[in-house]
C-alpha positions, 0 to 999 in steps of 0.5 A: 842919082846925082853925083856930087863933084868937087872943083879943083884947080890943076896946073898942067904942062902945056903939051899935056894940056894940048894932048888932053884937049885933043883927046877930049875932042876925039872921044867926045868926052870932057877933059874932067872925065878923062882925068878922073878915069886916069886918076881912078886907074892910078889909085886902084893900082896903088890900092892893089899894090898895098893889098899885095904887100899886106898879103905877103907881110908874113912871108919870110924875108930872103936875101938878094943873093937867095932871090938871084939863085932862085930866079936862076934856078927857075930859069927867069934870069 
């Protein structure tokens, strides 16, 4: 199975580029592989957050004060 790749131009902060280059050398991976893995993680986290919002959409809203009281009652603050 061949994966089709898309080419993109990225402009990185010089310090980030240097750290990425060193990480690629240390791990024997390409800079593209490291960037793709990082972006997948970020996008997955966003998708999980959106799914959580959708799951809770029908929950009743409570005020800030009610939330603080609930957190105090539960010993969280």
